DOBAPA-964124 format. One line per 4 residues: their letters; for each residue x, y, z of C-alpha. Coordinates in pm, whole numbers. Last residue first. Example, Ala and Ser with C-alpha at 12.3 -4.5 7.8 and 13.67 -1.06 7.14 Angstrom:
2
sa) 1367:-106:714; 1230:-450:780 $
END
This chain:
194
xxxx) -598:-2527:-21472; -713:-2884:-21389; -897:-2914:-21721; -569:-2851:-21904 $
xxxx) -378:-3112:-21700; -652:-3373:-21739; -662:-3310:-22117; -281:-3338:-22138 $
xxxx) -294:-3673:-21956; -567:-3792:-22196; -356:-3688:-22496; -39:-3855:-22365 $
xxxx) -226:-4178:-22292; -406:-4183:-22630; -106:-4106:-22852; -226:-3886:-23138 $
xxxx) -581:-3798:-23230; -748:-3463:-23152; -1108:-3543:-23242; -1105:-3895:-23097 $
xxxx) -912:-3770:-22792; -1178:-3503:-22727; -1453:-3764:-22740; -1251:-3988:-22505 $
xxxx) -1203:-3704:-22255; -1576:-3635:-22248; -1714:-3323:-22415; -1860:-3053:-22190 $
xxxx) -1662:-2759:-22334; -1739:-2843:-22702; -1593:-2579:-22935; -1363:-2418:-22677 $
xxxx) -1258:-2760:-22550; -1176:-2870:-22907; -954:-2564:-22960; -784:-2619:-22625 $
xxxx) -716:-2983:-22714; -558:-2879:-23045; -332:-2630:-22869; -232:-2890:-22609 $
xxxx) -145:-3146:-22877; 94:-2911:-23050; 13:-2772:-23391; 208:-2768:-23716 $
xxxx) 251:-3128:-23818; -94:-3275:-23757; -102:-3643:-23670; -338:-3862:-23861 $
xxxx) -614:-4076:-23712; -618:-4423:-23866; -750:-4592:-23552; -468:-4846:-23564 $
xxxx) -187:-4590:-23558; 56:-4610:-23848; 60:-4243:-23922; -19:-4030:-24228 $
xxxx) 114:-3672:-24204; -167:-3425:-24237; -189:-3062:-24344; -190:-3157:-24714 $
xxxx) -538:-3304:-24706; -734:-2999:-24603; -949:-3097:-24310; -1272:-3294:-24272 $
xxxx) -1104:-3609:-24143; -1285:-3878:-24334; -1389:-3696:-24653; -1052:-3520:-24689 $
xxxx) -1122:-3164:-24792; -917:-3012:-25071; -796:-3263:-25323; -782:-3641:-25288 $
xxxx) -569:-3795:-25561; -773:-4042:-25764; -684:-4409:-25803; -911:-4632:-26013 $
xxxx) -845:-5005:-26023; -1045:-5216:-26267; -1027:-5592:-26222; -1061:-5849:-26499 $
xxxx) -1262:-6149:-26616; -1213:-6231:-26986; -1487:-6400:-27186; -1758:-6443:-26921 $
xxxx) -1750:-6074:-26817; -1975:-6037:-26514; -2118:-5688:-26452; -1929:-5492:-26189 $
xxxx) -1862:-5578:-25825; -1746:-5322:-25570; -1465:-5233:-25330; -1402:-4874:-25215 $
xxxx) -1074:-4787:-25045; -1073:-4459:-24853; -784:-4420:-24816; -484:-4505:-25031 $
xxxx) -181:-4325:-24887; -65:-4646:-24713; -17:-4788:-25064; 285:-4563:-25110 $
xxxx) 304:-4368:-25435; 535:-4374:-25737; 270:-4481:-25988; 470:-4793:-26077 $
xxxx) 515:-4886:-25711; 148:-4823:-25645; 45:-5055:-25930; 284:-5327:-25813 $
xxxx) 157:-5302:-25454; -203:-5320:-25580; -112:-5636:-25776; 46:-5778:-25461 $
xxxx) -275:-5723:-25264; -490:-5873:-25540; -590:-6192:-25355; -648:-5996:-25032 $
xxxx) -907:-5785:-25214; -1080:-6093:-25352; -1095:-6247:-25005; -1241:-5926:-24857 $
xxxx) -1494:-5896:-25138; -1629:-6244:-25070; -1756:-6422:-25382; -2096:-6560:-25472 $
xxxx) -2108:-6693:-25826; -2237:-6452:-26092; -1986:-6546:-26363; -1642:-6458:-26503 $
xxxx) -1584:-6178:-26253; -1563:-5800:-26312; -1422:-5669:-25983; -1424:-5294:-25926 $
xxxx) -1153:-5143:-25703; -1195:-4776:-25615; -896:-4606:-25454; -918:-4259:-25305 $
xxxx) -585:-4085:-25261; -397:-3931:-24970; -126:-3671:-24985; 237:-3706:-25098 $
xxxx) 203:-3700:-25475; 344:-3879:-25781; 263:-3714:-26112; 40:-3850:-26388 $
xxxx) 39:-3635:-26705; 111:-3923:-26944; -186:-4121:-26819; -132:-4472:-26685 $
xxxx) -289:-4771:-26864; 17:-4924:-27030; 260:-4872:-26739; -8:-5007:-26507 $
xxxx) -38:-5331:-26697; 340:-5385:-26672; 340:-5313:-26300; 36:-5540:-26258 $
xxxx) 213:-5822:-26442; 519:-5788:-26218; 308:-5795:-25901; 105:-6092:-26019 $
xxxx) 420:-6284:-26112; 570:-6219:-25768; 248:-6329:-25600; 229:-6642:-25818 $
xxxx) 586:-6739:-25724; 512:-6701:-25355; 187:-6893:-25394; 377:-7180:-25564 $
xxxx) 604:-7194:-25263; 308:-7237:-25030; 146:-7497:-25255; -122:-7607:-25015 $
xxxx) -140:-7389:-24705; -507:-7312:-24744; -703:-7193:-25046; -916:-6976:-24817 $
xxxx) -657:-6695:-24824; -708:-6685:-25202; -386:-6671:-25406; -454:-7021:-25546 $
xxxx) -759:-6878:-25726; -526:-6698:-25969; -598:-6327:-25988; -807:-6159:-26264 $
xxxx) -581:-5938:-26475; -552:-5569:-26386; -708:-5276:-26571; -580:-4936:-26452 $
xxxx) -753:-4600:-26432; -523:-4331:-26288; -629:-3985:-26176; -423:-3692:-26055 $
xx) -643:-3406:-25949; -684:-3089:-26154 $
END
């Protein structure tokens, strides 16, 4: 059974919004630290007893329950709770780089006490983005988000892709294989030259 954590986090202070400007820069630092500490405390209350830290990826769903139906940007709200997410991940014993995909949504307004619900579920079996078993991958910091595979060399992966789609362009092959773009394209040229 997959690890699953459902955590309720307090609604963030509006001063943490990126649109708030540079006013109160030092106050923002204090608010971020307070938000992180509060999220760690909230997480310790909401976490299940059978939760275990893991090394694979996890799906995170963040649902915002605001005070009213005013228009709000999801990207601003998500940046406002960045430190709360860090506190939750620290308490759960996972790295926030493991959280993909991230789903953001609005729930019904709660005029009495606005809050945020964070659900983290360990991905089991097939990863919805990469189509492979989750544990074969090592997450990387590359901007495209393509993971590197531990066991195979780049040339072996390219040969597999070429067998599946022999007329694929070099860029299509690189997208399927991942890794360093220049090294992959050089390896593709070398293999096609054989």
